[in-house]
N, C-alpha and C positions, 0 to 999 in steps of 0.2 A: 672224311679226312681224319687221319689218325690223331689221337690226343698227343700233345707235346710231352716229352720225357721230363720228369722232375725228380727231385731227391726222394719222393714218396712213391715213385713208380715201381711196382714189384719187379724183382729181378727176372722172373720168367717172362714178363711182358717185354722188358728191354731186350732180352736175348732173342725173343721171337722177332722183334722189329729189326734187330741187327742182322739176324740170319737171312731174313727176306732181302735186305739190301745187298748183302755180300753175294748171295746166290744170283741176284739180278745182275750185279756188276760183272760176275764171272760167266754169265750166260748159262748157268747150270740149272738143272731141274731140281726142285726141292723134294726131299723125301716126303712120303705120304703124310706123316705126322706133322711135318713142318709146313705143309700146305694148308693146314687148318686155318680158318678165317681169323681165329683169335688164339692167343697164347693160353695154355692150360696152367692155371694156378691152383695148387693144392694147399689149403690152409687148415691149421689146427684150430678148432673151435673150443675154447675153454669153457668151463661151466658158466652159465649165465641165466638170466630170466627175461621173459617178455611180459609186460603188464598192460592191463587196461588203464584208462584214465581214472576210473573209479578206484582201482587198487593204488595207483600213484597218490591220489589225494588222501586215501586212508593212511598211507604210510608216511607221507611228507606234509600233509596239510591241505585244506580246501583251496582249490584253484592252482595248486602247484603244477608246473609244467617241466617236463624233462629238459635238461640242457645238454647239448652235445659236448663230449670231451674229445672224441676222435672219430673221424669218419671211417667207415668200413668199405671194403672193396665193392660191394653191391651199392649202387647209387641210392642215396636217400637213407641208408641205414647207418647207425652210429652207436658207439659205446657211450653211454650217458655218464655224466659226472656223478650221478647218484648211484649208490649201492645200498644193499640191504643185508639183513641177517636172516638166514634160513634155519629154522628149528626142525630137526628130524624127529622120528618116532622114538628114539632113545634119549631125547632131550639133548642130543649132541647138536652142535651148530656149525655152520659155515658163515663166517662174517665176511663183509665186503664182497658179497655176491653182486656182480656187475649187472646192471639193467641195460638192455639193448633197446634203442628207440628207432622209430617213433612208437607210440602206444599202439597196441593191437586190440582186437575185439575179443581176445581170450587171454587168460593168464597161464603161463607155461614156464616151468623150470627145466633146464637141460643139464644133466650131470653125466660125468663119466662113471663107469662101473665101480671104480675104486672109491669115488665120492659117495656113491650110493651105499656101498658096504660100510664105509666109515660112519655114515649117518643112520644106518639101520633100515634103509629102504630096500624093497624088492621091486625094482622098476623094470618095465618092459622096454624093448627097443621099438621106437615108433617114429613115423614121419611127423614133422612139425605140424601141429594143428589137430592131430589124431589123438585126442586125450581122453576119450570116453573110457571109463573104467580104470583109469590110471590112479596111482596114489595121490593124495593131497599132502599139504604141509602147512605150517604156520610161518608167515613172514613178519619180520619186525623192522620198523623204520623209526626215524626220530620223532614221528607224530603218533605212533601207535602200531597196532598189529593188524594183519590182514590174513584171514583164513582161506586157503585154497582147498576146496573139496576134492579136486583132481588136477592133474596137469604136470606131475613130475615124471619125466621120461629120460631115457637114454636115446639120443637122436640117431636115427638110421643114417649111415654114411650115404651121402648124396652128392649130385653134381648139378649145379645151376648152369643152364644153357639158354641162349636166345635161339630163335628159329633157324638162323644160318648155321650155328654150331650143330643143332640137331640134324639138319639136312646133311652136313658133312659127315657126321658119324652114323647116319642112317638109323636114327632112333626117334622116338616120340615121347611125349610126357608120360611119366611113370613106368617107362621101360627100365630094364635092369642091365647095367654094364659091369665091366671089370676095370679095376684100377691097378695097374702094375707099378709098384714102387721099386726102383732099382737101388743099388747100394749094398753095403756090408750086411744090412739086416733086411734086405729086399723081400717083399712078399706081395701077394695079390689079394685084393679085396674083391670078392666074387659078387656081392649083392649091393652094388652102388646104384641107387635109385635116381633116375633122370627127372629133373624138374625143368620144364620149358616155359619161358615167358619172354615176351619182347623186351622187357626191362632188364633181364638178367645178363650178367657178364659170366664168362666161362670160369667156373670156380668149383672145386671139390671141397667139401667140409667133412673132416673126420675129427674125432674127439681126442683129448690128451692121451688117453690110454692107447688108442690106435696109433697116434703119431709117435709116441715113445716106442711102441712095439716094433715099428718099421724104421726107426731112426731117421725120421723125416727132418731134413734141413732145408734152408732156403734154396740151395743149389742142387737138391736131389732130383734126378731125372725121373719123371713119372709119365705114364701114357695110359690113355683110355682105349679099351677094346670091347667089342661086343661079345 
């Protein structure tokens, strides 16, 4: 059963549901992209960090638990009320770096390329969790400092899918697809990595540099191709 529409329902999801109903009422066949089991949502992922419980306690105090400020599109994920300061290799800082919860089993900071340049980092483009050999940094919170020996990356553009989505698009976990972004600054991302899990909703993540480069807006038409 489809989830009810609310004020927080993404526009792409609403359009997908309306399109299905309109075509059904008119007795028309849906275009291939519109026949997808779920609406495609393309979101810009701003700089953020993922932390272990150990790091949270070092930064905010013993026993501290992250508190949710805003739920994210993927179930169970949220932007925490807590934020920290990141100190780069040139002693330049980014304050109010948002923590995404819940806690994970590794510490990771995800920056856009312009963020990295400003801070003095030379960071690789990596999939989340692939942090071996990446630069580290110092984090500062209200209770003290936490040193990351590695884990600062630029996130590889990727798409979250559940198995039904993967079957529709004919792909499997860690395959590579293309994302075509239409509009005045339209472009194609060639190396979009597929991540498949039964808990995932269909969603593409690109960073702020990539989103600005293609002029992505909430109503920009995007499509996935192999």
